[in-house]
C-alpha positions as CSV (number, residue, x, y, z in Angstrom):
1,M,66.1,9.8,-2.4
2,K,68.9,12.2,-2.3
3,R,70.9,12.5,1.2
4,P,68.3,14.7,3.2
5,S,71.7,16.2,5.0
6,T,72.9,17.9,1.7
7,D,70.2,20.6,2.0
8,P,70.8,23.5,4.6
9,L,67.1,24.3,4.7
10,L,66.0,20.9,5.7
11,L,68.7,20.8,8.3
12,L,67.5,24.0,9.7
13,A,63.8,22.7,9.7
14,L,65.1,19.7,11.5
15,V,66.8,22.2,13.9
16,L,63.3,24.6,14.4
17,T,61.7,21.5,15.0
18,L,63.4,19.9,17.4
19,A,63.9,23.1,19.4
20,F,59.9,23.7,19.2
21,N,59.0,20.3,20.4
22,V,61.6,20.3,23.5
23,M,59.1,22.9,25.8
24,P,55.6,20.9,24.8
25,S,57.3,17.8,25.6
26,T,56.8,18.0,29.2
27,P,56.7,15.1,31.5
28,E,53.6,13.1,30.5
29,F,52.4,15.9,28.4
30,W,49.8,13.1,27.2
31,R,47.9,13.3,30.3
32,G,46.6,16.9,28.9
33,T,45.4,15.4,25.8
34,F,42.0,13.6,24.7
35,D,43.5,10.5,23.2
36,G,47.0,10.2,24.3
37,E,46.1,7.9,27.1
38,T,44.0,5.8,24.7
39,H,47.2,5.2,22.5
40,L,48.8,4.3,26.0
41,F,46.0,2.0,27.1
42,F,46.5,0.1,23.6
43,A,50.2,0.0,23.9
44,D,49.5,-1.7,27.6
45,H,47.7,-4.2,26.1
46,Y,50.3,-5.6,23.7
47,R,52.8,-5.0,26.7
48,R,50.8,-7.4,28.8
49,G,49.8,-9.8,25.7
50,W,51.1,-9.3,22.3
51,W,49.6,-11.9,21.0
52,D,46.1,-11.4,22.8
53,P,43.2,-10.5,20.3
54,W,40.8,-9.5,23.2
55,E,41.0,-7.0,25.7
56,E,38.6,-7.3,28.9
57,K,39.5,-4.1,30.9
58,W,37.1,-1.8,28.7
59,S,33.2,-2.3,27.8
60,Q,33.1,-5.8,29.3
61,G,35.8,-6.6,26.5
62,F,36.7,-5.7,22.9
63,W,38.5,-6.9,19.8
64,V,42.0,-5.0,19.7
65,Y,41.8,-6.1,15.9
66,S,39.3,-3.2,15.7
67,Y,42.4,-0.6,16.0
68,P,45.7,-1.0,13.8
69,P,48.4,-2.0,15.7
70,L,51.6,-0.6,14.6
71,V,52.2,2.7,16.7
72,H,50.7,0.7,20.1
73,Q,53.3,-2.1,19.1
74,L,56.1,0.3,18.8
75,I,55.2,2.0,22.3
76,A,54.9,-1.7,24.0
77,A,58.2,-2.7,22.6
78,V,59.7,0.5,23.8
79,G,57.8,0.1,27.1
80,S,59.0,-3.7,27.8
81,V,62.1,-2.2,28.2
82,W,62.1,0.9,29.3
83,S,58.4,2.6,29.9
84,L,55.1,3.3,28.1
85,G,55.8,6.9,28.4
86,A,59.2,6.7,27.0
87,G,57.7,4.5,24.1
88,F,55.0,7.2,23.5
89,R,57.9,10.0,23.6
90,L,60.4,8.4,21.4
91,V,57.5,7.8,18.1
92,Q,56.1,11.2,18.9
93,S,59.7,13.0,18.5
94,A,60.8,10.5,15.8
95,A,57.1,11.5,13.5
96,M,57.8,14.9,14.6
97,L,61.1,15.1,13.2
98,L,60.5,13.1,10.0
99,Y,57.5,15.3,9.0
100,P,59.7,17.8,7.2
101,V,62.2,15.2,6.0
102,A,59.3,13.6,4.5
103,A,57.5,16.6,3.0
104,W,61.3,17.4,1.3
105,S,61.5,14.1,0.0
106,L,58.4,14.3,-2.3
107,S,58.7,17.6,-2.6
108,R,61.9,16.8,-4.7
109,E,60.7,14.0,-6.3
110,L,57.9,16.2,-7.6
111,Q,58.8,19.5,-7.9
112,G,62.7,19.7,-7.8
113,P,65.5,20.3,-5.3
114,Q,65.0,24.0,-5.2
115,A,61.4,23.9,-4.1
116,A,62.2,20.8,-1.9
117,G,64.2,22.5,1.0
118,W,61.5,25.4,1.4
119,A,58.6,22.6,1.3
120,S,60.8,21.1,4.8
121,L,61.0,24.8,6.3
122,L,57.1,25.5,5.8
123,T,56.3,22.2,7.9
124,L,56.2,24.4,10.7
125,A,53.3,26.4,9.8
126,P,50.6,23.8,10.0
127,A,49.7,24.4,13.7
128,G,47.6,21.2,13.2
129,I,50.1,19.0,13.5
130,Y,50.8,20.4,16.9
131,L,47.4,20.3,17.9
132,A,46.7,16.6,16.8
133,V,49.9,15.9,19.0
134,Y,49.9,17.9,21.9
135,S,46.1,18.7,22.5
136,F,44.1,15.8,21.1
137,G,46.5,13.3,21.6
138,Q,46.6,11.7,18.1
139,L,49.5,10.1,17.6
140,P,48.6,7.3,14.9
141,T,47.2,10.2,12.6
142,L,50.3,12.0,12.4
143,V,52.6,8.8,12.0
144,G,50.1,8.0,8.9
145,I,50.9,11.3,7.4
146,V,54.5,10.9,7.5
147,L,54.2,7.4,6.1
148,M,52.0,8.7,3.6
149,L,54.3,11.1,2.2
150,F,57.3,8.9,2.3
151,A,54.9,6.3,0.5
152,L,54.1,8.9,-2.2
153,T,57.6,9.4,-3.1
154,C,58.3,5.9,-3.5
155,L,55.4,6.1,-6.0
156,A,56.0,8.7,-7.7
157,Q,60.0,7.5,-8.2
158,Y,58.3,3.9,-9.3
159,L,55.9,5.7,-12.0
160,H,58.9,7.7,-13.0
161,A,61.8,5.4,-13.3
162,G,60.0,1.9,-13.3
163,R,62.4,0.1,-10.6
164,T,61.1,-3.0,-8.8
165,R,62.8,-1.6,-5.8
166,D,60.5,1.5,-5.6
167,L,57.5,-0.7,-6.5
168,L,58.7,-2.9,-3.6
169,S,59.0,0.2,-1.2
170,W,55.9,1.7,-2.2
171,G,54.5,-1.2,-1.2
172,L,56.0,-1.6,2.1
173,L,55.3,1.8,3.2
174,S,51.8,2.0,2.0
175,G,51.2,-1.4,3.8
176,T,52.8,0.1,7.3
177,L,50.5,3.1,7.0
178,F,47.4,0.9,7.2
179,A,49.1,-1.0,10.1
180,A,49.5,2.6,11.6
181,H,46.2,4.7,10.4
182,H,43.5,3.1,8.8
183,L,41.4,6.4,7.8
184,T,44.5,8.1,7.1
185,A,45.2,5.2,4.3
186,V,41.9,5.2,3.2
187,F,40.9,8.7,3.1
188,G,44.7,10.2,2.8
189,L,46.6,7.7,0.8
190,L,44.2,6.4,-1.7
191,P,43.4,9.5,-3.0
192,A,46.7,11.1,-3.0
193,A,48.2,8.2,-4.7
194,G,45.9,8.8,-7.8
195,A,46.4,12.7,-7.7
196,V,50.2,11.9,-7.7
197,A,50.3,9.7,-10.3
198,L,48.4,12.0,-12.5
199,H,51.4,14.3,-11.5
200,V,53.9,12.2,-12.7
201,G,51.7,11.1,-15.9
202,L,51.2,14.9,-16.9
203,R,55.1,15.6,-16.1
204,R,57.2,13.2,-17.5
205,G,55.0,12.5,-20.7
206,L,55.0,8.5,-20.8
207,T,53.4,6.8,-23.1
208,R,49.9,5.3,-22.4
209,S,50.5,1.6,-22.5
210,E,53.7,2.3,-20.3
211,A,51.9,4.6,-17.7
212,G,49.1,2.3,-17.5
213,R,51.3,-0.9,-16.7
214,R,52.9,1.1,-13.7
215,A,50.0,2.2,-12.1
216,A,48.2,-1.0,-12.4
217,S,51.4,-2.3,-10.8
218,A,51.6,0.4,-8.3
219,A,47.5,-0.1,-7.7
220,G,48.0,-4.1,-7.1
221,T,51.1,-3.6,-4.7
222,L,48.9,-1.6,-2.6
223,I,45.5,-3.7,-2.5
224,A,47.8,-6.7,-1.6
225,A,49.6,-4.7,1.0
226,A,46.8,-3.2,2.7
227,L,44.9,-6.9,2.9
228,L,48.1,-8.5,4.2
229,A,49.3,-5.6,6.6
230,V,46.3,-5.8,8.5
231,L,44.4,-9.1,7.6
232,P,42.8,-9.6,11.0
233,F,41.4,-6.0,11.2
234,W,39.6,-6.7,7.8
235,W,38.5,-10.4,9.4
236,W,37.0,-8.2,12.3
237,F,35.3,-5.6,10.2
238,F,33.7,-8.0,7.9
239,T,32.6,-10.5,10.8
240,Q,32.8,-9.2,14.3
241,R,32.2,-5.6,13.8
242,I,29.0,-4.2,15.0
243,P,27.3,-0.9,14.2
244,F,27.0,1.7,16.5
245,A,24.4,4.8,17.1
246,E,25.8,8.0,16.1
247,I,27.9,10.0,18.9
248,P,28.0,13.7,18.4
249,H,31.0,15.6,17.5
250,P,31.3,19.3,16.7
251,T,32.8,19.1,13.3
252,R,29.5,17.7,12.3
253,L,27.9,21.0,13.1
254,A,27.9,24.2,11.2
255,F,31.0,25.3,13.1
256,L,32.0,28.4,11.3
257,T,29.2,30.0,13.1
258,I,30.5,29.0,16.5
259,P,33.2,31.6,17.2
260,E,35.2,28.9,19.8
261,L,34.6,26.2,17.6
262,R,35.6,27.9,14.3
263,S,38.8,29.0,16.2
264,L,39.7,25.4,17.1
265,F,38.6,23.6,13.4
266,V,39.9,26.6,11.2
267,F,43.0,28.7,12.7
268,R,44.3,25.9,15.2
269,I,44.2,23.3,12.6
270,Y,45.8,25.4,9.7
271,G,47.7,28.1,11.5
272,A,50.2,30.1,9.5
273,A,49.1,27.8,6.4
274,L,46.2,29.8,6.0
275,A,48.5,32.3,4.6
276,L,49.4,29.2,2.2
277,V,46.2,28.3,0.9
278,P,46.0,31.0,-1.8
279,L,49.2,29.7,-3.1
280,T,47.7,25.9,-3.2
281,L,44.7,27.2,-5.1
282,L,47.0,28.8,-7.9
283,W,49.6,25.9,-7.9
284,P,48.4,24.9,-11.2
285,L,49.5,28.1,-12.4
286,R,53.2,27.7,-11.4
287,R,53.3,24.0,-12.7
288,R,50.4,22.8,-15.0
289,S,50.7,19.2,-13.9
290,A,50.0,20.1,-10.4
291,W,46.5,20.5,-11.1
292,P,45.3,17.1,-9.7
293,L,47.2,17.8,-6.1
294,A,45.7,21.1,-5.9
295,A,42.2,19.8,-6.6
296,L,42.7,17.1,-3.9
297,L,43.6,19.4,-1.2
298,V,40.5,21.8,-2.3
299,V,38.1,18.9,-1.9
300,W,40.0,17.9,1.6
301,M,39.6,21.5,2.6
302,I,35.8,21.5,2.0
303,L,35.4,18.0,3.5
304,G,37.3,19.6,6.3
305,L,34.4,21.8,6.7
306,G,32.3,19.2,8.0
307,G,28.8,20.4,8.8
308,N,29.2,23.5,7.0
309,T,28.4,22.1,3.9
310,G,26.4,19.5,2.2
311,L,29.3,17.6,0.4
312,P,30.8,15.2,3.5
313,Q,27.1,13.9,3.5
314,R,26.7,13.2,-0.1
315,L,30.3,12.1,-0.6
316,L,30.4,9.7,2.3
317,G,26.7,8.8,2.6
318,S,26.1,6.5,6.0
319,L,29.6,7.0,7.0
320,W,29.1,10.6,7.3
321,S,27.7,9.9,10.9
322,L,31.1,8.1,12.0
323,M,33.8,10.4,10.8
324,V,35.5,13.2,12.4
325,Y,36.1,15.9,9.9
326,D,39.1,17.9,11.3
327,R,41.1,15.4,9.7
328,F,40.5,16.0,6.1
329,A,41.5,19.9,7.1
330,L,44.5,18.6,8.8
331,F,45.5,16.4,5.4
332,A,45.2,20.0,3.7
333,A,47.2,21.6,6.1
334,A,50.1,19.1,6.1
335,L,50.6,19.1,2.3
336,T,50.3,23.2,1.7
337,P,53.8,23.6,2.1
338,L,54.5,21.5,-1.2
339,A,51.9,23.8,-2.9
340,A,53.5,26.9,-1.4
341,A,57.4,25.9,-1.9
342,E,57.4,26.4,-5.5
343,W,56.1,29.9,-4.9
344,V,58.6,31.0,-2.6
345,A,61.5,29.3,-4.4
346,S,60.9,31.6,-7.2
347,M,61.2,34.5,-5.4
348,R,64.2,36.9,-5.1
349,A,66.6,35.7,-2.2
350,R,66.5,38.8,-0.1
351,D,62.5,38.5,-0.5
352,R,62.5,34.8,0.6
353,E,64.9,35.9,3.5
354,V,62.7,38.4,4.9
355,L,59.5,36.9,4.2
356,A,60.9,33.7,5.7
357,A,62.0,35.0,8.8
358,V,58.7,36.9,9.6
359,F,56.4,33.7,8.5
360,L,58.4,31.3,10.4
361,A,58.2,33.5,13.7
362,G,54.1,34.0,13.2
363,A,54.0,30.4,12.0
364,M,55.7,29.1,15.8
365,I,54.0,31.5,17.9
366,M,50.5,30.0,16.1
367,S,51.6,26.3,16.3
368,A,52.6,27.0,20.2
369,I,49.0,28.6,20.6
370,S,47.5,25.2,19.3
371,A,49.7,22.8,21.2
372,A,48.5,24.3,24.4
373,H,44.8,24.3,23.4
374,T,43.5,21.4,26.1
375,E,46.0,22.8,28.8
376,N,44.4,26.2,28.4
377,R,40.7,24.7,28.3
378,R,41.1,22.6,31.2
379,L,38.0,22.1,32.6
380,L,39.0,19.3,35.3
381,P,41.7,19.6,38.0
382,R,44.1,17.0,37.5
383,L,44.2,14.6,40.1
384,S,47.1,14.1,42.3
385,E,49.5,10.9,41.9
386,W,48.2,9.6,45.4
387,E,44.5,9.8,44.3
388,H,45.8,7.3,41.4
389,V,47.4,5.3,44.0
390,E,44.1,5.4,46.1
391,M,42.0,4.4,43.4
392,R,44.0,1.7,41.8
393,R,44.2,0.2,46.1
394,F,40.5,0.3,46.5
395,L,39.5,-1.6,43.2
396,E,42.4,-3.9,43.4
397,A,41.5,-4.8,47.6
398,D,39.9,-7.4,48.8
399,D,37.6,-8.9,46.1
400,H,36.9,-5.6,44.7
401,A,37.9,-6.6,41.1
402,N,35.2,-9.4,41.1
403,W,32.8,-6.4,40.1
404,Y,33.1,-3.9,37.2
405,Y,33.5,-0.3,38.2
406,V,32.7,3.0,36.5
407,T,33.7,6.8,36.7
408,F,32.0,9.9,36.6
409,G,33.5,13.5,36.1
410,L,37.2,12.3,36.5
411,G,37.8,13.5,32.8
412,D,38.2,11.1,30.0
413,N,42.1,11.3,30.3
414,E,41.9,10.6,33.9
415,F,39.6,7.6,33.5
416,Q,41.7,6.3,31.1
417,H,44.9,6.4,33.1
418,L,43.1,4.7,35.7
419,S,42.0,1.9,33.4
420,R,45.4,1.4,32.4
421,I,47.2,1.4,35.8
422,T,44.7,-0.9,37.4
423,S,43.8,-4.5,36.7
424,A,40.0,-4.1,37.7
425,R,37.6,-4.0,34.7
426,T,35.0,-1.0,33.8
427,I,32.1,-1.2,31.7
428,D,33.0,2.1,30.4
429,G,35.3,2.5,27.5
430,Y,36.9,5.5,25.4
431,Y,37.1,3.5,21.6
432,A,32.7,3.2,20.6
433,S,34.3,1.0,17.2
434,A,35.1,-1.7,19.3
435,R,31.7,-1.9,21.5
436,V,30.0,-5.3,21.7
437,R,27.1,-4.6,24.1
438,Q,24.0,-3.6,22.8
439,E,23.1,-1.2,25.3
440,L,26.7,0.4,24.9
441,R,26.6,0.5,21.1
442,E,23.1,2.5,21.3
443,S,24.0,4.8,24.0
444,R,25.2,7.8,21.8
445,I,27.9,8.7,24.7
446,G,31.6,8.9,23.9
447,S,32.2,7.6,27.6
448,F,29.9,6.8,31.0
449,D,32.7,9.1,32.6
450,A,31.5,12.3,30.2
451,S,27.8,11.5,30.3
452,L,26.6,14.5,31.8
453,H,27.7,16.5,28.6
454,F,25.8,14.2,26.0
455,P,22.4,15.1,25.1
456,N,20.8,11.6,26.2
457,G,24.0,10.8,28.9
458,L,22.0,11.1,31.8
459,T,19.1,8.6,30.5
460,A,21.7,6.2,29.3
461,V,23.5,6.4,33.0
462,R,20.3,5.8,34.9
463,S,19.3,2.9,32.6
464,V,22.7,1.3,33.8
465,L,22.9,2.5,37.3
466,E,18.9,1.0,38.1
467,Q,19.9,-2.4,36.7
468,P,23.6,-3.1,38.4
469,A,23.2,-6.7,38.4
470,S,22.4,-7.2,34.5
471,W,26.1,-5.3,34.5
472,N,27.8,-6.7,37.3
473,L,28.6,-3.2,38.4
474,R,29.1,-2.4,41.7
475,W,31.6,0.4,42.2
476,A,31.3,3.9,41.5
477,L,34.1,6.6,41.5
478,V,32.6,10.1,41.1
479,A,34.5,13.2,41.1
480,D,31.3,15.4,40.0
481,P,28.6,15.7,42.5
482,R,26.2,16.5,39.6
483,Y,26.1,12.9,39.2
484,D,25.0,12.2,43.1
485,P,21.0,12.7,42.2
486,T,21.4,9.9,39.6
487,L,23.3,7.5,41.7
488,Q,20.9,8.2,44.8
489,Q,17.8,7.9,42.9
490,A,18.9,4.8,41.5
491,G,19.6,3.2,45.2
492,W,23.0,3.7,45.1
493,R,24.9,4.3,48.2
494,R,27.8,7.0,49.3
495,L,30.6,5.0,51.3
496,Y,33.8,7.5,51.8
497,P,35.8,9.9,49.9
498,L,39.6,8.5,48.5
499,G,41.6,8.8,51.6
500,A,39.2,8.1,54.2
501,D,37.6,4.6,55.0
502,A,34.1,2.8,56.1
503,T,33.9,4.9,59.6
504,W,33.7,8.5,57.6
505,Q,30.9,10.4,58.3
506,A,29.0,13.3,56.5
507,G,30.6,16.5,58.0
508,D,34.1,14.7,58.3
509,P,36.8,16.5,56.7
510,V,37.0,15.5,52.7
511,P,40.7,14.9,51.7
512,S,39.8,14.1,48.1
513,L,37.0,15.4,45.8
514,V,36.4,11.7,44.3
515,M,33.9,9.7,46.3
516,I,33.3,6.0,46.3
517,W,30.1,4.7,45.8
518,S,28.3,0.9,45.9
519,A,25.4,-0.6,44.3
520,P,23.0,-2.2,45.9
521,E,23.2,-5.3,47.9
522,G,22.6,-8.9,45.7
523,V,24.8,-7.9,42.5
524,P,26.7,-11.0,41.3
525,P,30.5,-11.0,40.5
526,I,31.6,-11.1,37.0
527,P,31.3,-14.2,35.5
528,R,34.1,-16.3,34.7
529,Q,35.0,-15.4,30.8
530,T,36.4,-17.6,28.2
531,P,38.0,-15.3,25.6
532,P,36.5,-15.5,22.3
533,R,38.2,-17.8,19.6
534,V,39.6,-16.9,16.4
535,P,41.6,-18.3,13.3
536,P,44.8,-19.3,14.7
537,I,47.1,-17.6,12.0
538,L,45.3,-14.1,13.0
539,P,47.4,-13.5,16.1
540,V,50.7,-14.5,14.4
541,L,49.8,-12.0,11.8
542,W,48.8,-9.3,14.1
543,G,51.7,-9.8,16.1
544,V,54.4,-10.3,13.1
545,I,53.3,-8.5,10.0
546,P,53.0,-5.0,10.8
547,I,56.1,-4.6,12.6
548,V,58.0,-6.8,10.1
549,G,56.7,-4.6,7.4
550,F,57.7,-1.4,9.3
551,A,61.2,-2.3,9.3
552,G,60.9,-3.4,5.8
553,G,59.9,0.1,5.0
554,V,62.3,2.1,7.5
555,L,65.2,-0.3,5.4
556,S,63.7,0.7,2.3
557,L,64.0,4.5,3.1
558,V,67.4,4.2,4.2
559,L,68.8,2.1,1.1
560,G,67.1,4.5,-1.2
561,S,68.7,7.5,0.5
562,R,71.8,6.1,0.2
563,S,71.5,4.8,-3.2
564,G,70.1,8.2,-4.9
565,G,66.8,9.0,-6.0
566,S,65.1,9.7,-9.2
567,G,65.3,13.7,-8.9
568,S,62.9,15.7,-10.1
569,G,61.8,16.6,-14.1
570,P,62.0,20.0,-15.4
571,A,59.2,22.8,-14.4
572,N,56.6,23.1,-17.1
């Protein structure tokens, strides 16, 4: 790869990206996202026990091998010397800044230096990148997309020149991607690698035997890297994973008929990149070898429509009910800058400048709207810091932590934040794939805290509240009075609101909307637990390989940028 600093358009893209990410990155911005606290919870696990495969604070215990560790381990590594928040912000900032660099590197390899600068500048258009980070909190997805683009660059370089160093870089970066986000690796990298291989083969005119030998070497390296990078994940997947009932998600609906969801999963995902979609469809007219990538983008776009078409269900089969389909739309949106770059680069200079100024202004406005989505849609007031302190104090006071607790109506991110800052354990959890207990797997709810918003949520809650002894469940922190009748019918007793004490009586001032409830007497404490045993090599692999692979991948990129890449072939 040629050094990025030589391209003024890339420098402009980096400056604009940096400036645009200053305002959304307010203190603890992840607290306003759906999943940001989930990733901080995992990161906190690694900070507390880097080698520990079992986390007991959620869902009565689950395997952390069920989610690739790299992003969480990077946050934890920073958090061990600074803070988890600083780690989250550092990883997020690096990923945001490297996205235009990654798009530049892949475009330069596939399309040439003239298009590469425009590809990097157009990365401001896909609003879904900002929606994913600042509203959904899906940091591993963003890191995965960046790693995918860099890995595809190394793959293209190897297929073109056949250098061993490029093959090694491809293996390191693809393995690192599996360690960062498995779904992006499987549904993003694998099909994209096939499309890039076809693109290079059509463009370079390699002999059949030469192309086949290099493709086979690349495929074998990918398989080895994927297996080694997250071997404990595959151990969990094939020996410990237990299927769970479908949890409803709006992307499996015909959301184009619902204005609010149509805005969220189309306009807020693509943003200004919607204007680039026609250029994507016409990409093969500009470069004949681009048809595999153009076809892949079309497939991603269709899959991104989720329940609006029958294609995802036919293609994915039993996986249909487990997938979230806005990710496919995000993959497509993230690669549209490459398709549009060649068209923009072919325009007259004056036309390019005017178009770029107008387009980028609109793109940044649309991306800002996406970044602020959850802040604008906040349904529950954020709790005060003293309320966090009081909840933690109550759960850890006396012998309260000897029983499980559950929350209702705090809001998923507030519930997750609480579970991270306290040592107490809950029957709830925000990662359904890892649930072990049968009742949790079959509940069809994302979390007990938000059970009111699921079709059978209160039924699932009632079955638990009526049998607290079988769950070792004694405490409930309730911020939504709509759960009160269910608690009362199950025989639970209202104690007092946060900020008060046992002397509080109905009619007294209420310092907090969060009310503490207690289960009927006779609930046994949590029995002494022995973490499940695992093959001794797995904790070592899980704690070492992802970080070492990441360091090797970064080093390969740095060395590759210093030595120079293979460049780009002529247009065809």
